[in-house]
C-alpha positions as CSV (number, residue, x, y, z in Angstrom):
1,M,94.4,126.7,107.7
2,T,94.5,122.9,109.5
3,D,95.5,119.7,107.2
4,K,91.6,118.4,107.9
5,F,90.2,121.7,106.3
6,Y,92.3,120.9,102.8
7,L,91.6,117.4,102.8
8,E,87.8,118.3,103.2
9,E,88.1,121.4,100.8
10,A,89.8,119.0,98.1
11,I,87.2,115.8,98.5
12,D,84.1,118.4,97.9
13,D,85.8,120.8,95.6
14,L,87.9,119.2,92.9
15,H,86.6,116.4,90.2
16,T,89.5,115.1,87.9
17,L,92.4,113.1,87.9
18,L,94.0,116.7,87.1
19,D,92.6,118.5,89.8
20,M,93.9,116.3,92.6
21,T,97.3,115.9,90.7
22,R,97.3,119.3,90.8
23,W,96.2,119.9,94.2
24,A,98.8,117.4,95.6
25,T,101.6,119.0,94.1
26,S,100.6,122.2,95.8
27,R,100.4,120.2,99.4
28,F,103.8,118.8,98.9
29,N,105.5,121.9,97.8
30,D,104.0,123.9,100.8
31,A,105.2,121.0,103.0
32,E,108.6,121.1,101.4
33,L,108.6,117.8,101.2
34,Y,112.1,115.9,99.8
35,F,111.9,113.6,96.7
36,G,114.4,110.7,96.0
37,H,112.3,107.7,96.0
38,G,111.5,107.4,92.4
39,T,110.6,111.0,91.6
40,D,112.6,114.2,92.0
41,N,110.0,116.7,91.8
42,A,106.4,117.5,93.4
43,W,104.4,117.1,90.2
44,D,105.8,113.9,89.4
45,E,105.5,112.5,93.0
46,A,101.9,113.6,92.9
47,V,101.0,111.7,89.8
48,S,102.7,108.7,90.9
49,L,100.7,108.8,94.2
50,V,97.5,109.6,92.2
51,L,98.0,106.7,89.4
52,Q,98.8,104.1,92.7
53,A,95.6,105.0,94.4
54,L,93.6,104.5,91.4
55,H,95.4,101.4,90.9
56,L,96.1,102.6,87.4
57,P,99.4,100.9,85.7
58,H,102.6,103.1,85.7
59,P,103.2,103.6,82.2
60,I,99.4,104.1,81.4
61,L,100.4,108.2,80.5
62,A,102.7,107.0,77.9
63,T,100.3,104.4,76.2
64,V,97.3,106.4,76.8
65,G,98.2,109.9,76.7
66,E,97.6,112.6,79.1
67,S,93.9,113.0,78.2
68,I,93.2,110.6,81.0
69,L,94.0,113.6,83.4
70,S,90.5,115.2,82.5
71,S,88.5,111.9,83.9
72,R,86.0,112.6,86.7
73,L,86.7,110.9,89.8
74,T,84.2,109.2,92.3
75,K,83.9,110.8,95.9
76,S,85.5,107.6,97.3
77,E,88.5,108.0,94.7
78,R,89.3,111.5,96.0
79,E,89.0,110.5,99.5
80,K,91.4,107.8,98.9
81,I,94.0,110.0,97.1
82,A,93.6,112.9,99.6
83,E,94.5,110.9,102.5
84,L,97.6,109.2,100.9
85,V,98.2,113.0,100.0
86,L,97.9,113.8,103.8
87,K,99.7,110.8,105.1
88,R,103.0,112.0,102.8
89,V,102.9,115.3,104.3
90,Q,102.3,114.4,107.6
91,T,104.8,111.7,108.0
92,R,107.1,112.4,105.5
93,M,107.5,108.7,104.6
94,P,108.6,108.2,101.1
95,L,105.5,107.4,98.8
96,P,106.4,104.0,98.0
97,Y,106.1,103.1,101.9
98,I,102.9,104.1,101.8
99,T,101.6,102.5,98.5
100,N,103.9,99.4,99.2
101,E,104.8,99.8,95.4
102,A,108.1,100.7,94.1
103,W,109.4,100.1,90.4
104,F,112.6,99.4,89.1
105,C,113.7,98.1,85.4
106,G,110.2,99.1,84.1
107,M,108.8,96.3,86.9
108,P,106.6,97.2,90.1
109,F,108.0,95.4,92.9
110,Y,106.3,95.3,96.9
111,V,108.4,97.5,99.5
112,D,108.2,98.0,103.1
113,E,110.2,99.5,105.7
114,R,112.2,96.5,105.9
115,V,114.4,97.1,102.7
116,L,115.4,100.5,100.9
117,I,113.2,101.7,98.0
118,P,114.9,100.7,94.7
119,R,116.7,103.8,93.2
120,S,119.8,102.5,91.4
121,P,121.3,103.5,88.1
122,F,122.0,99.7,88.1
123,A,118.8,99.6,86.1
124,E,120.4,101.1,82.5
125,L,123.5,98.6,83.2
126,I,120.7,95.5,83.1
127,Q,118.6,96.6,80.8
128,N,122.0,96.7,78.2
129,Q,123.2,93.4,79.6
130,F,126.4,94.8,80.9
131,S,127.7,95.7,77.5
132,P,130.8,96.1,76.5
133,F,132.1,94.3,79.8
134,V,129.9,91.2,79.6
135,E,129.8,89.3,76.1
136,N,129.1,85.6,77.0
137,E,126.1,84.2,78.3
138,L,126.2,84.0,82.1
139,A,125.7,80.8,84.2
140,S,125.5,82.2,87.7
141,I,125.1,86.0,89.0
142,L,125.1,86.9,92.9
143,D,123.3,90.1,93.8
144,M,125.0,90.9,97.0
145,C,123.0,93.1,99.8
146,T,119.7,92.4,97.7
147,G,117.4,94.1,100.1
148,G,113.9,93.4,98.3
149,A,115.6,91.4,95.2
150,C,114.5,94.5,92.8
151,I,118.0,94.0,91.5
152,A,118.1,90.2,91.3
153,I,114.6,90.0,89.8
154,A,115.1,92.6,86.8
155,L,118.7,90.6,86.2
156,A,116.7,87.4,86.0
157,H,114.5,89.0,83.6
158,A,117.5,90.0,81.3
159,Y,119.0,86.6,81.6
160,P,116.1,84.2,81.5
161,E,118.6,81.1,81.3
162,T,120.7,81.9,84.6
163,Q,120.5,81.5,88.5
164,V,120.8,84.2,90.4
165,D,121.7,84.5,94.3
166,A,120.1,87.2,96.3
167,V,122.3,87.4,99.5
168,D,121.3,89.8,102.0
169,I,122.5,89.8,106.0
170,S,119.1,90.9,106.9
171,T,116.4,88.4,107.5
172,D,113.5,90.9,107.2
173,A,114.7,91.9,103.8
174,L,114.6,88.5,102.7
175,E,111.4,88.3,103.6
176,V,110.0,90.9,101.3
177,A,112.9,89.4,99.0
178,D,111.0,86.4,98.7
179,I,107.5,88.2,98.1
180,N,109.2,89.7,95.4
181,I,110.5,86.4,93.7
182,Q,107.3,84.4,94.1
183,E,105.1,87.6,92.7
184,H,107.6,87.4,89.8
185,G,107.5,83.7,89.3
186,L,110.9,83.3,89.7
187,S,111.4,80.8,92.5
188,H,113.2,78.5,90.5
189,R,116.0,80.7,89.4
190,V,116.3,83.6,92.3
191,Y,117.2,82.3,95.3
192,P,117.4,84.2,98.5
193,I,120.1,83.5,100.7
194,Q,120.9,84.7,104.0
195,S,124.4,85.8,104.7
196,D,127.0,88.2,106.3
197,L,128.6,89.1,102.7
198,F,130.3,85.9,101.3
199,T,130.1,84.2,104.9
200,N,127.6,81.2,103.9
201,L,128.7,81.0,100.1
202,E,131.4,78.9,100.7
203,G,132.4,76.9,97.2
204,Q,130.4,79.3,95.0
205,K,131.5,80.5,92.0
206,Y,129.9,83.3,89.6
207,D,130.2,84.9,86.4
208,L,128.8,88.5,87.7
209,I,128.6,89.7,91.3
210,I,127.0,93.1,91.5
211,S,126.1,94.9,94.6
212,N,124.3,98.1,95.7
213,P,125.6,97.8,99.4
214,P,125.6,100.6,102.4
215,Y,127.7,103.1,101.4
216,V,126.4,106.2,102.8
217,D,129.5,107.9,105.1
218,A,129.2,109.1,108.7
219,Q,128.8,112.9,107.8
220,D,126.0,111.9,104.6
221,M,124.2,109.8,107.3
222,A,123.8,113.1,109.8
223,D,122.5,115.2,107.1
224,L,119.9,112.8,105.3
225,P,116.4,114.1,104.9
226,D,113.8,112.9,106.8
227,E,112.3,110.7,104.4
228,Y,115.5,108.7,104.2
229,H,115.0,108.2,108.1
230,H,112.0,106.0,107.2
231,E,114.8,103.3,105.2
232,P,116.5,101.0,107.4
233,E,119.7,102.1,108.8
234,L,121.2,99.0,108.3
235,A,120.9,98.9,104.6
236,L,122.5,102.8,104.5
237,A,125.5,103.2,106.9
238,A,128.8,101.8,106.2
239,G,131.3,103.7,108.5
240,E,133.1,106.9,108.4
241,D,134.1,106.6,104.9
242,G,131.2,104.4,103.7
243,L,133.4,101.9,102.0
244,D,133.4,99.1,105.0
245,L,131.6,96.4,103.5
246,V,133.3,97.3,100.0
247,D,136.4,97.0,101.4
248,T,135.5,93.4,102.3
249,M,133.8,92.6,99.3
250,L,136.6,93.4,97.1
251,R,139.4,91.6,99.2
252,Q,137.2,88.6,99.3
253,A,135.2,88.5,95.5
254,T,138.1,86.7,93.8
255,S,137.2,83.5,95.5
256,Y,133.6,84.0,94.2
257,L,134.4,84.9,90.6
258,N,135.3,82.7,87.7
259,D,138.1,83.5,85.5
260,G,137.0,86.2,83.6
261,G,134.3,87.6,85.9
262,W,133.6,91.1,86.5
263,L,132.3,93.0,89.8
264,F,130.0,95.9,89.9
265,I,129.7,97.7,93.1
266,E,127.7,101.1,93.8
267,V,129.1,103.2,96.2
268,G,127.3,106.7,95.3
269,N,128.7,109.9,97.0
270,S,131.6,107.6,98.8
271,E,133.2,107.6,95.3
272,V,135.4,110.5,96.5
273,H,137.0,108.1,99.3
274,M,137.6,105.2,96.8
275,N,141.4,106.8,96.0
276,N,142.2,107.4,100.0
277,R,140.9,103.7,101.0
278,F,142.4,102.2,97.9
279,P,145.2,103.8,96.0
280,G,146.3,102.5,92.8
281,L,143.4,100.1,92.3
282,E,142.3,100.3,88.7
283,V,138.5,100.4,88.5
284,I,136.2,101.7,85.8
285,W,133.7,104.4,86.7
286,I,130.4,103.8,84.7
287,E,128.9,106.6,82.5
288,F,125.1,106.7,82.5
289,E,123.0,108.0,79.9
290,N,119.8,107.8,82.1
291,G,121.5,110.1,84.9
292,G,123.1,108.5,87.9
293,Q,127.0,108.1,89.1
294,G,129.2,106.2,91.6
295,I,129.1,102.6,90.3
296,F,132.4,101.1,89.2
297,A,133.7,97.8,87.4
298,V,136.5,95.7,88.1
299,N,137.5,92.3,86.6
300,K,139.0,89.6,88.4
301,D,142.3,89.9,87.3
302,T,142.9,93.4,88.3
303,L,141.9,92.4,91.8
304,V,144.2,89.5,92.1
305,Q,146.9,91.7,91.0
306,Y,146.2,94.7,93.1
307,F,146.0,92.7,96.2
308,S,148.4,90.1,95.9
309,S,150.8,93.1,95.3
310,K,149.6,94.4,99.0
311,D,150.0,91.4,100.7
């Protein structure tokens, strides 16, 4: 049967929000889609698609309850949902690019193919205000490789008195960042800056630097599912071991950290290469309650001592 047949059948025969969600789940499983951009299974992906298609708020199931799934849909609503499902199946484009909406730290953000879709475990660290590492109020924070500025904006909400610099090498990504900064009303505290890592930040000092940089190694790049090839390669690939940018940040961060400052970097699966690239560097790997791995913390003093011993 053709995709067109399934589309017309769904529009004609299905009636409720639950009907469409179940149908979408079946289509996703049948197409063997990959999930990893906000959901990790076909059902949750279908729920997210249906809610976004109907302009229903993301947490509505938690606040209203699952009784809303029995709500009947108009024909035009069923048509919209079916078309989005068909696009997801045919293009294998991640859902947030199709709807131009992603959620991070409980907040919605605009995304398109100029930026990565936010999915970092940094969310848990931000919500916990980097405890127990950061104990004092922060005057300034740097979000390096900011992409669409989702992390920078979440930081600004967590620290309402703090300035956040949102840095990226990509002017395309910074255009998306500016959309989100304006949408969240934070243009007075979150500043998008074009820079190749620290190049354009001469003289700046920060109490906290965090980064979710490109960190995918060559082997993982070759093995990525189709969905990930819609994301900008510039924001994913980072050399043979995935640590090319991390190397530069670790070496240069001490010049941009205030005394007592901390650096947090996400390296994902490239965690396995850290000991080979930086033997003897004592970093603290973060353990997450909500899942995720591959983020380490290191303070300024540790970096100073480590790299001075290498000179």
